[in-house]
Each structure stands twice: as C-alpha cells, then as structure tokens.
C-alpha positions as CSV (number, residue, x, y, z in Angstrom):
1,X,98.0,78.4,95.9
2,X,101.3,80.2,96.1
3,X,103.9,78.8,98.5
4,X,104.9,80.8,101.5
5,X,107.8,83.2,100.9
6,X,109.2,82.6,104.3
7,X,109.0,80.0,107.1
8,X,109.8,79.7,110.8
9,X,112.7,77.2,111.0
10,X,113.2,77.1,114.8
11,X,113.2,79.3,117.9
12,X,114.9,79.1,121.3
13,X,114.8,81.0,124.6
14,X,118.5,81.7,125.3
15,X,118.3,84.2,128.2
16,X,115.9,84.2,131.1
17,X,116.1,86.6,134.1
18,X,113.8,86.5,137.1
19,X,114.1,88.6,140.2
20,X,110.8,88.1,142.1
21,X,112.0,88.7,145.6
22,X,110.0,92.0,145.9
23,X,106.9,90.5,144.2
24,X,103.7,90.9,146.2
25,X,100.0,90.5,145.5
26,X,99.7,94.1,144.5
27,X,102.5,94.2,142.0
28,X,101.5,95.4,138.6
29,X,103.7,95.1,135.6
30,X,104.6,97.4,132.7
31,X,105.6,95.1,129.9
32,X,107.8,95.9,126.9
33,X,108.9,94.3,123.7
34,X,112.1,95.1,121.8
35,X,112.5,93.3,118.4
36,X,115.6,93.4,116.2
37,X,116.9,91.2,113.5
38,X,119.8,90.1,111.2
39,X,119.4,89.0,107.6
40,X,122.1,86.5,106.5
41,X,122.5,87.0,102.7
42,X,124.4,83.8,102.0
43,X,121.9,81.5,103.8
44,X,118.8,83.5,103.0
45,X,117.8,83.4,106.6
46,X,116.6,86.0,109.1
47,X,117.3,85.8,112.9
48,X,114.6,87.7,114.9
49,X,115.7,88.6,118.4
50,X,112.7,89.3,120.5
51,X,113.2,90.8,124.0
52,X,110.4,90.7,126.5
53,X,110.6,92.5,129.9
54,X,108.3,93.1,132.8
55,X,109.0,96.0,135.2
56,X,107.3,96.6,138.5
57,X,105.1,99.6,137.7
58,X,105.7,101.2,141.2
59,X,109.4,100.6,141.8
60,X,110.5,100.5,138.1
61,X,112.6,97.5,138.9
62,X,112.9,94.9,136.1
63,X,111.6,91.6,137.4
64,X,111.4,89.5,134.3
65,X,113.5,89.6,131.1
66,X,113.4,86.9,128.4
67,X,115.2,86.8,125.0
68,X,113.9,84.6,122.3
69,X,115.7,84.0,119.0
70,X,113.8,82.8,116.0
71,X,115.2,81.7,112.6
72,X,113.2,82.2,109.4
73,X,114.2,81.0,106.0
74,X,113.3,82.8,102.7
75,X,112.5,81.8,99.2
76,X,113.3,84.4,96.5
77,X,114.9,86.8,98.9
78,X,118.6,87.6,98.2
79,X,119.2,90.8,100.1
80,X,117.8,92.9,102.9
81,X,116.0,95.1,100.4
82,X,114.1,92.1,99.0
83,X,112.4,91.2,102.2
84,X,108.7,91.9,101.8
85,X,107.2,94.5,104.1
86,X,104.6,92.1,105.4
87,X,107.4,89.9,106.8
88,X,108.2,92.2,109.7
89,X,104.6,92.1,111.1
90,X,104.0,88.5,110.4
91,X,107.4,87.3,111.9
92,X,106.5,88.8,115.2
93,X,102.9,87.6,115.0
94,X,104.1,84.0,114.4
95,X,106.6,84.1,117.3
96,X,104.5,85.9,119.9
97,X,102.3,82.8,120.9
98,X,105.5,81.0,121.8
99,X,106.8,83.9,123.9
100,X,103.4,84.3,125.6
101,X,103.3,80.6,126.5
102,X,106.9,80.6,127.8
103,X,106.3,83.7,130.0
104,X,103.3,81.9,131.6
105,X,105.2,78.7,132.0
106,X,108.3,80.1,133.5
107,X,106.4,82.2,136.0
108,X,104.2,79.3,136.9
109,X,107.2,77.1,137.5
110,X,108.6,79.8,139.8
111,X,105.6,79.0,142.0
112,X,104.0,82.4,141.7
113,X,100.8,83.6,140.2
114,X,101.6,83.1,136.5
115,X,102.0,86.2,134.4
116,X,99.6,85.5,131.5
117,X,100.1,88.0,128.7
118,X,96.9,88.8,126.8
119,X,96.6,88.3,123.1
120,X,98.1,91.5,121.8
121,X,98.2,93.2,118.4
122,X,101.9,93.9,118.0
123,X,101.7,95.4,114.6
124,X,103.2,98.7,115.9
125,X,106.5,96.7,116.4
126,X,107.0,96.1,112.7
127,X,108.5,99.5,112.0
128,X,110.8,99.1,115.0
129,X,111.9,95.6,113.8
130,X,112.5,96.9,110.3
131,X,114.6,99.9,111.7
132,X,116.6,97.5,113.9
133,X,117.4,95.0,111.2
134,X,120.9,94.7,109.7
135,X,122.4,92.5,107.0
136,X,125.4,90.3,107.4
C-alpha cells in the first residue's frame, strides 16, 4: 500500500462572528463556502483557509461567519505545480466534518436551535480552491 501523499497536520477556528439578534423561528439561511490556500515551498505545507457564512435569506444580513485554517503537509511535492489535482477536493472533504461540527456546536452554545449543516458534496469547490491558491 502506498503512503498518503499529504496529511492533515492541524486545524483551528480563528474567527467566529455571530449576530443572532434578528433570528426568529422562521429564519432560513443561505449558506456559502469560500476556500483559498497558500502553499509554502520551503516547508512543503499547504494552509487551507475555509470561510463559512450563513446569511438570513430574507434580509440578506450575515448572521454567522466562521474561518477555519487547516495545515496539510506533503511528501514529494516541491512546488505549487507538483500538488496533485485530487488534493484540492480531498483537502476540503477532510476538513468539512470539523467545520460542520463546529457550526453546530457554536450555535447550540449560543442557546438557539443549532444550525446543523447536512452532509454536502463540496467537490464543486475544488476549482475555486485551486484558482485561489498561491505559493510563498
């Protein structure tokens, strides 16, 4: 069996914004994800920045915004061009369960009906992530 070409080293939630003062029982959310990344040549690491937001569908007011940063390490990748195409999809798929759990937990701890994100296929985000990746 071949060893994995990359691994999740760690992740952290470094920005959380909640403004739930206008929340009511009829509020529905439009959710959005914005991924971007930085490949660090010297360290052979990749930092995935994953932004989640939930906007009140009626008022268009942002109510929840969370930023998660994940660090991945690579084997046999020396430049941005060497990153295998499957990384972009898989990096998001690996991180999403942590983001999903955090969104549920933070809204539950706010003493509101928790926002439980469904299991989602986020493969459409891989092209966005690749386009929003830079090297340093």
